[in-house]
C-alpha positions in Angstrom: -70.1 -96.1 4.2 -73.6 -96.5 5.6 -74.2 -97.9 9.1 -75.7 -101.1 7.6 -72.6 -101.7 5.7 -70.4 -101.1 8.7 -72.4 -103.3 11.0 -72.4 -106.2 8.5 -68.7 -105.6 7.9 -67.8 -105.9 11.5 -69.8 -109.1 12.0 -69.9 -110.9 15.3 -67.9 -110.4 18.5 -64.2 -110.4 17.8 -62.3 -113.5 18.7 -59.6 -111.9 20.9 -61.9 -111.7 23.9 -62.8 -107.9 24.1 -63.6 -106.2 27.3 -67.2 -105.5 27.9 -69.1 -103.2 30.3 -72.5 -101.8 30.9 -73.2 -98.3 32.4 -70.0 -98.4 34.4 -70.8 -101.8 35.9 -68.6 -104.8 34.9 -70.2 -107.0 32.3 -72.0 -109.3 32.3 -74.4 -109.0 35.2 -76.4 -112.0 36.0 -80.1 -112.0 35.4 -80.7 -112.3 39.1 -78.5 -109.3 40.0 -79.9 -107.3 37.2 -83.4 -107.9 38.6 -82.7 -107.7 42.3 -80.0 -105.0 42.1 -76.6 -104.4 43.7 -76.7 -105.4 47.3 -76.1 -102.5 49.8 -75.2 -102.6 53.5 -78.7 -101.4 54.3 -80.0 -104.7 53.1 -81.8 -103.3 50.0 -81.0 -104.2 46.4 -80.5 -101.1 44.2 -81.1 -101.0 40.4 -81.2 -97.9 38.1 -84.9 -98.3 37.2 -85.8 -99.6 40.7 -84.4 -96.5 42.3 -87.2 -94.5 40.6 -89.5 -95.9 43.3 -87.8 -93.5 45.6 -89.7 -90.2 45.3 -86.5 -88.0 45.5 -84.8 -89.9 42.6 -88.0 -89.8 40.5 -88.4 -86.1 41.2 -84.8 -85.2 40.3 -84.7 -87.3 37.1 -88.1 -86.1 35.9 -87.3 -82.5 36.7 -84.0 -82.4 34.8 -85.2 -84.5 31.9 -88.5 -82.5 31.5 -86.8 -79.1 32.0 -84.3 -79.9 29.1 -87.0 -81.4 26.9 -89.2 -78.2 27.1 -86.4 -75.9 25.9 -86.2 -74.7 22.3 -83.2 -76.2 20.5 -82.2 -74.0 17.6 -79.6 -74.3 14.8 -77.9 -70.9 14.3 -76.4 -70.2 10.9 -73.4 -67.9 11.4 -72.7 -65.4 8.6 -69.8 -63.1 9.8 -71.1 -61.3 12.8 -74.7 -62.1 11.9 -76.7 -65.1 13.2 -80.1 -66.4 12.0 -82.0 -69.6 12.8 -81.5 -72.3 10.2 -84.9 -73.9 10.4 -84.5 -75.2 6.9 -81.6 -77.4 7.8 -82.2 -81.1 7.3 -81.6 -82.1 10.9 -83.7 -79.2 12.4 -87.0 -81.3 12.4 -85.1 -84.3 13.9 -84.1 -82.4 17.0 -87.2 -80.2 17.3 -90.3 -82.1 16.1 -90.1 -85.7 14.9 -86.7 -87.5 15.5 -88.4 -90.8 14.4 -91.8 -92.3 13.6 -94.3 -92.3 16.4 -92.2 -90.1 18.7 -92.1 -86.4 19.4 -89.0 -84.4 20.2 -90.1 -83.8 23.7 -90.5 -87.6 24.4 -87.2 -88.3 22.7 -85.2 -85.9 24.7 -86.9 -86.6 28.0 -86.2 -90.4 27.5 -82.6 -90.2 26.4 -81.7 -87.7 29.1 -83.5 -89.7 31.8 -81.5 -92.8 30.6 -78.3 -90.8 31.0 -79.2 -89.7 34.5 -80.0 -93.2 35.6 -77.6 -95.3 33.6 -74.8 -92.9 32.9 -75.4 -92.8 29.2 -78.4 -92.4 26.9 -78.4 -93.8 23.3 -80.1 -93.2 20.0 -79.2 -95.0 16.7 -78.6 -92.5 13.9 -80.2 -93.7 10.6 -78.5 -92.0 7.6 -79.7 -91.6 4.1 -78.0 -94.0 1.6 -77.3 -91.2 -0.9 -76.8 -88.1 1.2 -75.3 -89.7 4.3 -77.3 -87.2 6.4 -79.3 -88.3 9.5 -82.9 -89.1 8.6 -84.1 -90.6 11.9 -83.0 -91.0 15.5 -84.0 -94.3 17.1 -83.9 -94.6 20.9 -82.0 -97.6 22.3 -82.7 -98.6 25.9 -79.6 -97.9 27.9 -79.9 -100.9 30.2 -79.6 -103.3 27.2 -76.4 -101.6 25.8 -73.0 -103.2 26.0 -69.7 -101.5 25.3 -66.9 -103.5 23.6 -63.2 -102.5 23.4 -60.9 -104.4 21.1 -57.5 -103.2 20.1 -58.4 -99.6 20.7 -61.7 -99.9 18.8 -64.8 -99.2 20.7 -68.2 -100.6 19.6 -71.6 -101.0 21.2 -74.1 -103.8 21.0 -77.8 -103.7 22.0 -79.3 -106.8 23.5 -82.0 -107.0 20.9 -79.6 -106.5 18.0 -77.0 -109.0 16.8 -74.5 -106.6 15.2 -72.1 -104.1 16.6 -72.5 -100.4 16.3 -69.7 -97.8 16.0 -69.9 -94.7 18.2 -70.2 -92.4 15.3 -73.5 -94.0 14.4 -74.9 -93.4 17.9 -76.0 -90.2 19.5 -74.6 -90.7 23.0 -75.7 -88.4 25.9 -73.4 -88.9 28.8 -73.7 -88.1 32.5 -70.6 -87.0 34.4 -67.8 -89.3 33.2 -70.4 -91.6 31.7 -71.0 -93.3 35.1 -74.4 -94.1 36.6 -75.1 -91.8 39.6 -77.2 -94.6 41.0 -74.4 -97.1 41.0 -71.9 -94.5 42.2 -74.1 -93.7 45.2 -76.0 -96.9 45.8 -75.2 -97.0 49.5 -76.9 -93.6 50.2 -79.8 -94.5 47.9 -80.0 -97.9 49.5 -80.3 -96.3 52.9 -83.2 -94.1 51.7 -85.0 -97.0 50.1 -84.5 -99.1 53.3 -86.1 -96.2 55.4 -89.0 -96.2 52.9 -89.4 -100.0 53.2 -89.3 -99.7 57.0 -92.2 -97.2 57.0 -94.2 -99.5 54.8 -93.7 -102.5 57.0 -94.3 -100.4 60.1 -97.7 -99.2 58.9 -98.4 -102.5 57.3 -98.1 -104.2 60.7 -100.6 -101.8 62.3 -98.0 -99.5 63.7 -96.3 -102.3 65.7 -92.6 -102.7 65.3 -92.8 -106.2 66.7 -93.2 -108.0 70.0 -92.7 -111.2 72.0 -95.2 -113.8 73.0 -93.9 -115.7 76.1 -95.1 -118.6 78.3 -93.7 -120.8 81.0 -95.0 -123.9 79.2 -93.2 -125.8 76.5 -94.9 -125.7 73.1 -94.7 -128.3 70.4 -93.7 -127.4 66.9 -97.4 -127.7 65.8 -98.6 -125.5 68.7 -95.8 -123.0 68.0 -96.7 -122.7 64.3 -100.4 -122.5 64.9 -100.0 -119.8 67.5 -97.7 -117.8 65.2 -100.1 -118.0 62.3 -103.2 -117.2 64.5 -101.5 -114.1 66.0 -100.5 -112.8 62.6 -103.9 -113.3 61.1 -105.6 -111.6 64.0 -103.2 -108.7 64.7 -101.0 -108.3 61.6 -101.7 -105.7 58.9 -103.0 -102.2 59.0 -106.6 -103.4 59.1 -106.1 -105.2 62.3 -104.4 -102.4 64.2 -105.4 -101.9 67.7 -107.4 -105.2 67.8 -107.9 -106.6 71.4 -105.6 -109.5 72.1 -107.1 -112.4 74.1 -104.3 -114.6 75.5 -104.7 -118.0 77.1 -102.6 -120.7 78.7 -100.4 -118.1 80.5 -99.2 -116.3 77.4 -97.8 -112.8 77.8 -97.2 -110.2 75.1 -94.3 -107.7 75.5 -94.0 -105.1 72.6 -90.6 -104.1 71.4 -89.5 -100.8 72.9 -88.7 -99.1 69.5 -90.7 -96.3 68.1 -90.6 -94.3 64.9 -89.2 -91.4 66.8 -86.5 -93.4 68.6 -85.4 -94.9 65.2 -85.0 -91.3 63.9 -87.0 -92.3 60.9 -88.0 -88.8 59.7 -84.4 -87.6 59.9 -83.2 -90.6 57.9 -85.8 -90.0 55.2 -85.1 -86.2 55.0 -81.3 -86.9 54.9 -81.9 -89.5 52.1 -83.8 -87.0 50.0 -81.2 -84.3 50.6 -78.5 -86.8 49.5 -80.3 -87.5 46.3 -80.9 -83.8 45.6 -77.1 -83.3 46.1 -76.2 -86.1 43.8 -78.3 -84.7 40.9 -77.6 -81.0 41.9 -81.2 -80.1 42.2 -82.3 -77.4 44.8 -84.4 -79.0 47.6 -87.3 -76.6 47.0 -87.8 -78.2 43.5 -88.5 -81.6 45.0 -90.5 -80.4 48.0 -87.8 -80.5 50.6 -87.7 -76.8 51.7 -91.0 -75.0 52.2 -89.8 -71.9 54.2 -88.0 -70.2 51.3 -88.7 -66.6 50.4 -89.5 -65.5 46.9 -86.0 -64.0 46.4 -84.4 -67.2 47.7 -86.5 -69.3 45.4 -85.6 -67.1 42.4 -81.9 -67.4 43.3 -82.2 -71.2 43.5 -83.9 -71.2 40.1 -80.9 -69.3 38.6 -78.4 -71.7 40.3 -80.3 -74.7 38.9 -80.1 -73.3 35.3 -76.4 -72.3 35.7 -75.0 -75.3 37.5 -77.4 -78.2 36.6 -79.0 -77.5 33.2 -76.2 -75.6 31.4 -73.6 -78.5 31.5 -76.2 -80.9 30.1 -77.0 -78.3 27.4 -73.4 -78.2 26.4 -73.0 -82.0 26.3 -76.0 -82.3 24.0 -75.0 -79.4 21.8 -71.5 -80.8 21.4 -72.8 -84.3 20.6 -75.2 -82.9 18.0 -72.3 -81.0 16.4 -70.0 -84.0 16.3 -72.6 -86.6 15.1 -75.4 -84.9 13.2 -73.6 -82.1 11.3 -71.2 -82.5 8.4 -67.5 -81.6 9.0 -67.7 -78.5 6.8 -70.8 -77.3 8.7 -69.2 -77.3 12.1 -68.6 -73.8 13.2 -71.0 -72.4 10.6 -74.1 -74.2 12.0 -74.3 -74.0 15.9 -76.9 -75.9 17.9 -78.0 -73.9 21.0 -80.6 -74.4 23.7 -82.7 -71.3 24.4 -82.5 -70.9 28.2 -84.3 -67.6 28.2 -87.7 -69.2 29.0 -86.3 -70.6 32.2 -84.7 -67.3 33.2 -87.8 -65.2 32.7 -88.6 -63.0 35.6 -92.0 -61.8 36.8 -93.8 -59.3 34.6 -92.7 -56.3 36.6 -89.0 -57.2 36.4 -89.3 -58.0 32.6 -91.0 -54.6 32.1 -88.0 -52.8 33.7 -85.5 -54.9 31.7 -87.2 -54.2 28.4 -87.6 -50.4 29.2 -83.8 -50.2 29.9 -83.0 -52.2 26.7 -85.2 -50.0 24.5 -83.9 -46.7 26.1 -80.2 -47.9 25.7 -80.9 -48.9 22.0 -79.6 -52.4 22.1 -83.1 -53.9 21.5 -85.8 -52.8 19.2 -89.6 -52.9 19.8 -90.0 -55.9 17.5 -87.3 -57.8 19.4 -89.0 -57.1 22.7 -92.3 -58.3 21.2 -90.7 -61.4 20.0 -89.5 -62.2 23.5 -93.0 -62.0 24.7 -94.3 -64.1 21.8 -96.1 -61.2 20.1 -96.2 -60.3 16.4 -94.0 -57.5 15.1 -95.6 -54.1 14.5 -94.0 -53.5 11.1 -90.7 -52.3 9.7 -90.8 -49.2 12.1 -90.5 -51.6 15.0 -87.0 -52.7 13.9 -85.6 -49.3 14.6 -83.1 -49.0 17.5 -83.7 -45.8 19.5 -81.6 -43.9 22.0 -82.4 -41.1 24.4 -80.7 -37.7 23.8 -81.5 -35.9 27.0 -78.0 -36.4 28.4 -75.2 -34.2 26.8 -71.7 -33.2 27.7 -71.7 -29.9 29.7 -69.6 -28.3 26.9 -72.4 -29.0 24.4 -75.3 -27.7 26.3 -75.1 -24.1 25.0 -74.8 -25.3 21.4 -77.8 -27.6 21.8 -79.9 -24.7 23.4 -79.0 -22.4 20.5 -80.0 -25.0 17.9 -83.4 -25.4 19.6 -83.9 -21.6 19.7 -82.9 -21.2 16.1 -85.3 -23.9 15.0 -88.2 -22.3 16.9 -87.5 -18.9 15.4 -87.3 -20.4 11.9 
């Protein structure tokens, strides 16, 4: 049964009042709350897309999504103990070059993964061929417009711009941990960081003045009060009016507020906020510009930790979803999708040279395999030979080996 048939067969929303939710937030949010965001104790509204205005959130989301989008995603055909890349498989171009019209694979994976990082889930509609039933295109669906419906144990999804419901098997769904939005789960910490950023903007926008008090012994009418307030703001408000000379009359006195950037621990709050965001997304601080005094060995170790503990779980989620949704049942186990993480684990040229030399001498890599790792062409059939060194022998065999060499020379 095609997706179109299923959508038309399901029809409109079931009549027994199904439960609905969006990205882990109870449905339906009001238009105002969706625009302003969830209120936090810091006084700042937080939304998934709005949180990208915070540089730490933007840096973490972009780093993870772009890192995964740059990786080669292969389909491995398993034949006994042999594996080869199945680049002739029908879904290979969908996940590696053109998932749909007017979109590259890089943009597709970067977008759907960033949706998952922000909203908890990223979605793509699977368009299948009418005769073969195989996927022919993957269409991105914006996560913030998706709704989940649960009715009598049956889960369906609905997009705000589409009238019909979609079954999960017709969606490629990339989920974050437990399918929950990290932004919503940690909106208080992110709200504090955004409040600190807004505080800095207002501080410099007011010419570096936190605020002050104009006082006088005389009683002012409402008109005088409003005129004085507007006049003071026009003359001394804003960064362009910083350090302007104040001329006071009628016994007015100005007393600045005794709060400075240092006293408010602004820098510590901002650093702490960025560290919290990096901790939420499991990104090393060096990768978003937090730590600058890290040695080369320390940075290399952090890169390895990033690949193992941040990217690898995402790779497994995506690989499992491709297996479940894009491959036929009989192909599972015979066709295996795998991200190639070697490009992210590449060491410097000196370390790679040592590694390749050891692999060649031990015989578990051939010259052509080494050249392929370095994106070089093979040297011919002779480069496929696996060679081992024979300069190490058991002590009991040394005399026999020496005699064979002597006999060969005499002959």
